[in-house]
C-alpha positions in Angstrom: 70.0 102.6 72.0 70.4 106.1 73.3 69.3 107.8 76.7 65.9 109.2 75.3 65.0 105.6 73.7 65.3 103.9 76.6 63.4 106.6 78.9 60.6 105.9 76.5 60.4 102.5 77.3 57.8 101.2 79.8 59.0 100.3 83.2 59.0 96.5 83.1 60.7 96.9 79.4 63.4 98.9 81.4 63.6 96.3 84.2 64.2 93.5 81.9 66.7 95.5 79.4 69.0 97.2 82.4 70.6 100.4 80.9 73.9 99.2 79.6 74.7 101.8 77.1 74.9 105.7 76.7 77.6 106.2 79.3 80.3 108.6 78.4 82.8 107.4 80.7 82.5 103.6 79.4 82.9 102.1 76.0 80.1 101.4 74.1 78.8 97.8 75.2 79.8 95.0 72.8 79.6 91.1 72.7 82.8 89.6 71.6 83.4 86.1 70.9 86.3 84.4 72.2 88.0 82.4 69.2 88.6 78.8 70.5 91.7 77.3 70.1 89.8 74.1 68.9 87.3 74.4 66.1 84.6 72.0 67.4 80.8 72.0 67.3 79.5 72.5 70.8 76.7 73.0 73.1 78.9 74.2 75.7 78.4 77.6 75.6 79.3 80.6 78.2 78.4 83.7 78.9 80.3 86.2 80.5 79.9 89.6 82.0 82.2 91.9 83.1 82.5 95.8 82.9 85.2 97.2 85.7 88.7 96.9 86.0 88.7 94.7 88.8 86.0 92.6 87.5 88.3 92.0 84.3 91.4 91.3 86.1 89.5 88.6 88.1 87.8 86.4 85.4 90.4 87.0 83.0 92.7 84.4 84.5 89.7 81.7 84.8 88.7 82.4 81.0 92.4 81.7 80.0 91.7 78.2 81.7 88.3 77.5 80.3 89.4 78.8 76.5 91.8 76.2 76.4 89.2 73.7 77.1 88.0 71.5 73.9 84.2 72.5 72.9 83.5 75.8 74.8 82.0 78.7 73.1 82.7 81.7 75.3 80.8 84.8 74.6 81.7 88.1 76.5 79.2 90.9 77.2 81.4 93.6 77.9 82.7 97.3 78.1 84.8 99.9 80.2 88.1 98.8 81.0 87.4 95.0 81.0 86.8 95.1 77.3 90.4 96.5 77.0 91.4 93.3 79.1 89.6 90.9 77.2 90.6 92.3 73.6 94.0 92.7 74.9 94.4 88.9 75.8 92.1 86.9 73.5 91.6 87.0 69.7 87.8 87.8 69.8 85.3 88.5 67.0 82.8 91.4 67.6 79.3 89.8 66.9 77.3 92.9 68.7 74.2 93.4 66.9 73.0 96.9 65.3 70.2 97.3 68.2 72.6 96.0 70.8 70.5 95.3 74.0 67.1 94.4 71.9 68.9 91.8 69.5 71.8 90.6 71.9 70.0 87.3 72.9 69.2 86.5 69.5 73.0 86.9 68.9 73.9 85.0 71.9 71.4 82.3 72.3 70.9 80.7 75.4 74.2 79.9 77.6 74.4 76.6 79.6 76.1 78.9 82.1 76.9 82.7 82.7 80.3 83.7 84.7 80.2 87.2 86.3 81.6 89.4 88.7 79.4 92.1 90.1 80.0 95.7 88.6 79.9 99.1 89.9 77.1 100.1 87.7 74.8 96.9 87.3 73.4 97.2 84.1 75.3 94.2 82.4 74.8 92.2 85.8 70.9 92.7 85.8 70.8 92.2 82.0 71.9 88.8 82.1 70.0 88.2 85.2 66.4 89.3 83.9 67.0 87.9 80.1 68.6 84.5 81.3 66.6 83.8 84.6 66.9 80.1 84.5 70.8 79.9 83.5 73.0 79.0 86.2 75.0 82.2 87.3 78.6 81.5 88.9 79.2 84.9 90.8 82.9 85.8 91.4 83.6 88.3 94.3 86.9 90.2 93.7 86.6 92.1 96.7 85.1 91.9 100.2 81.2 93.0 100.3 81.4 94.0 96.7 78.3 91.6 95.6 76.1 92.9 98.4 74.2 95.5 95.9 73.4 92.7 93.2 72.6 89.8 95.7 70.3 92.7 97.2 68.8 93.9 93.8 68.0 89.9 93.4 66.4 89.7 96.8 64.1 92.8 96.0 63.0 91.8 92.4 62.3 88.0 93.4 65.2 86.9 90.9 66.7 83.6 91.9 70.3 83.8 93.5 73.7 82.6 91.6 74.0 79.0 91.9 77.3 79.7 92.8 79.5 82.6 94.8 83.1 82.2 94.2 84.9 84.4 97.3 88.3 85.0 98.0 88.8 83.7 101.8 86.7 83.0 104.9 86.5 86.5 105.7 84.5 87.3 102.7 82.3 84.4 103.2 81.3 85.4 106.6 80.7 89.0 105.6 78.2 87.6 102.9 76.7 85.1 105.3 76.1 87.8 107.8 73.5 89.6 105.4 72.4 86.8 103.5 72.2 83.5 106.0 70.3 81.8 103.4 73.0 81.8 101.1 75.8 80.1 103.1 75.5 76.5 101.2 76.3 78.0 97.8 79.5 80.1 98.7 82.7 78.6 97.6 86.0 79.4 99.0 88.5 79.7 95.7 90.7 82.4 96.3 90.3 85.5 94.1 91.7 84.4 90.7 93.6 87.9 89.8 96.2 87.0 93.0 97.7 83.7 91.1 99.8 86.2 89.4 101.8 86.8 92.6 102.9 83.0 93.1 104.8 83.5 89.7 105.9 87.1 90.2 109.8 87.8 91.1 108.5 90.9 93.0 112.3 91.9 94.4 113.4 91.6 90.9 110.2 93.8 89.1 111.0 96.2 92.0 114.8 96.7 91.4 114.0 97.1 87.7 111.4 99.7 88.1 113.1 102.0 90.6 115.9 101.7 88.4 113.6 103.1 85.8 112.5 105.7 88.0 115.9 106.8 88.5 115.8 105.4 92.3 118.4 103.8 94.2 117.7 100.1 95.6 117.8 101.8 99.2 115.1 104.8 98.5 112.0 104.1 99.7 109.1 104.5 97.8 105.4 105.0 99.0 102.5 104.8 96.8 98.8 105.9 97.5 96.3 103.7 95.7 93.7 106.2 95.2 90.0 105.2 95.3 88.5 108.3 93.5 89.4 110.3 96.5 88.5 113.9 96.9 91.2 116.5 96.3 90.1 117.9 99.6 90.6 114.5 101.4 94.2 114.3 99.6 95.5 117.7 101.2 94.7 116.1 104.8 96.6 113.1 103.5 99.6 115.5 101.8 99.5 117.2 105.5 100.3 114.1 107.5 102.8 112.6 104.9 104.6 115.9 105.2 104.9 115.7 109.4 106.1 111.8 108.9 109.7 111.7 110.3 110.5 109.2 107.2 112.8 110.1 104.0 110.7 108.6 101.1 109.4 109.5 97.3 105.4 109.0 96.6 103.8 107.7 94.1 100.2 108.8 93.6 98.2 106.3 91.8 94.7 107.9 90.5 91.8 105.4 89.8 91.0 104.6 86.3 87.5 106.3 86.5 88.7 109.5 88.4 87.4 112.4 86.4 90.1 114.5 88.5 93.0 115.2 86.5 96.6 113.5 87.7 98.1 116.7 87.6 95.6 118.3 90.2 96.4 115.5 92.4 100.4 116.3 92.0 99.8 120.1 92.6 98.4 119.4 95.8 101.2 116.8 97.1 104.4 118.9 96.0 102.7 122.0 97.3 102.6 120.4 100.5 106.1 119.5 100.1 106.1 115.9 99.6 108.6 114.0 97.0 106.5 113.4 94.4 107.5 110.7 91.6 105.6 110.8 88.2 104.7 107.5 87.3 102.3 107.9 84.8 104.3 106.0 82.4 104.2 102.7 84.6 101.4 100.2 85.0 99.9 100.1 88.8 101.0 96.4 88.7 104.7 97.9 88.6 104.8 100.6 91.3 102.9 98.2 93.6 105.8 95.7 93.0 108.3 98.7 93.6 106.5 100.3 96.8 108.1 99.7 100.0 104.7 100.7 102.0 101.0 100.7 100.2 98.6 103.1 101.2 95.0 103.2 100.3 91.3 103.4 101.8 89.9 100.6 100.4 91.3 99.6 97.0 92.1 95.9 95.9 95.6 97.2 95.9 95.9 97.1 99.4 95.4 93.4 98.9 98.0 93.2 96.2 100.6 94.5 99.0 99.5 92.0 101.2 100.1 89.1 99.0 103.4 90.5 97.7 104.0 90.8 101.3 104.4 94.6 101.6 103.4 96.6 104.5 99.8 98.5 104.0 97.5 100.8 105.7 94.0 101.2 105.0 92.4 104.2 105.8 89.2 103.3 107.5 87.6 106.7 107.6 83.5 107.1 106.4 84.7 110.7 105.7 85.9 109.2 102.5 84.4 108.0 99.4 83.6 104.3 100.8 80.7 102.4 99.3 78.3 101.6 102.0 78.4 98.0 100.9 81.8 98.3 102.9 82.3 97.2 106.3 85.0 98.6 108.8 87.5 97.2 110.1 88.3 95.4 106.6 89.1 91.8 107.0 92.8 92.3 106.8 92.9 94.9 109.3 90.9 92.7 111.6 93.3 90.0 111.2 96.6 91.9 111.7 97.6 91.6 108.2 97.2 95.6 107.2 97.2 98.7 109.7 94.1 100.2 109.5 93.8 104.2 110.6 90.4 105.8 111.3 92.0 109.5 110.7 94.5 110.6 108.0 96.6 112.4 111.0 98.1 108.8 112.3 100.1 108.3 108.7 102.5 110.6 110.5 103.0 108.2 113.1 102.4 104.7 111.7 104.7 105.5 108.5 108.2 105.8 109.6 107.5 102.4 111.7 106.6 100.3 108.3 109.5 101.9 106.3 111.8 100.8 109.1 111.8 96.5 108.1 112.9 95.9 111.5 110.5 97.7 113.6 108.2 96.0 116.1 104.9 96.6 113.8 106.6 95.8 110.4 107.4 92.4 111.8 104.1 91.6 113.2 102.6 92.6 109.7 104.7 90.3 107.8 104.1 87.2 110.5 100.2 88.0 109.9 100.4 88.5 106.1 102.2 84.8 105.7 99.5 83.2 108.3 96.5 84.9 107.1 97.1 85.2 103.5 98.9 82.0 102.2 98.8 81.5 98.1 98.9 78.6 96.3 98.7 79.7 92.4 95.5 77.6 92.0 92.6 80.2 92.7 91.4 80.4 88.8 91.8 76.9 88.4 89.5 76.3 91.3 86.8 78.8 90.0 86.9 77.4 86.4 86.1 73.8 87.7 82.9 75.2 89.3 81.9 76.6 86.0 82.8 73.3 84.6 80.8 71.7 86.7 77.6 73.2 84.5 79.0 72.8 81.5 78.9 69.0 81.4 
C-alpha cells in the first residue's frame, strides 16, 4: 500500500489498519514465518511484532527459547533493523501477501497470543492491537518508560491493555505505575531479555581482542559515546568538554542506526576539536561497548549495557538534547547511584578523569552500586518465555 492510497481511506479504516508501510528509512513490512524445529500440527500460534533494533534485541532471546518448544507456530510482523535480526537468526519463510495490510490477517489467521515490544513508530503496534483486540498481548519493555506512548494510545482509543507487561526491574515498574496506577497488577518484573548475554560474555577477553584489533594497548583508555540521534551542534559542545578533560584517552563515536547525519560529519566535529577519534565502523556496537573503559550517552540502552558489564557510565540528563518526552529524569540508574548523571555537558571535563581512574572514590562507588542494584542471573528471556507459555497452553 502506498502513501496516496492510504490517505484516501476513511478515518476509521486508517485507525484500524495503522500505517506501517511507505517509510523510506525502513524495510517494507513483512510477515515472516519461523520454520519450526519440530514439524507438527499445532493450534499454538504466536504472533510477534517488532521493528526497532532495541525491540528486536529484546525479543530475539525469547523467540529462541520459544522456537525450541514443540508445537508452536511463530509468525513475525516486522520491518527495519528488527527484520534483519530475525532473518539473521532464524530460518524463515516470507508469507507476506501482495496487498500486505489488507490481506495480512487472512494469512496470519487469529493467533493465540501476541508478543510485542513498543516501537518508535507505532504502526505495527496499533495494527496488531486493532486487528486482534481479543487476543492476549504480552508487552516487553526494553527500556524505561518506552511503553508509555503505546499504553496512552490504548487508553485514548478505549482498547484493552496488554495481558502482561514484562519490565526490566522494579524501577521500570514504578515508572509505569506512576502514570498508569490501574495497570499495577499486570506488570511482571522479568528482567530485560537482551541483557542475558552479559552473564556468559567474557568481557575482559573481548575487550583485549577488540583493543588489539584497533591498534591500542591494553592500558590505553577508550571512551565511547553512544549517540541517540544527537544533533551536530550538541556534539560540538560535548567535543569541547572532552577536550578540556584532563584525561589521556581515545574516543569511539557510535552513530545511532537510524541517524540520518553521516558518521563523517560527527567525526570531523570531534577531530576538529582535537579529540583522538578512532574509526570503529568495522566493529559492532557490542564489541566497542565491551572494549570501552567509560561509556557516555544521553538515554541509550547502551548505557545499561555498560552497567551490566560493570563499566563506569555517564548519562547526560539534559532536555536540550533529543530526549523522548516519555523519558523521565533522573533515570533509575542515576537515582540508584549506578551511573553518573550530569545536567550540562560542561561537567564531562570534571567527571571523566575520575571515571578513567579505577582507584577513584567515584569509580569505586559506581562499581559497588552496579553490583548491588543490577544483579544478573541470565534467566530474563526464560522468564518472559514462561509468561508467553501461560497463554499458549
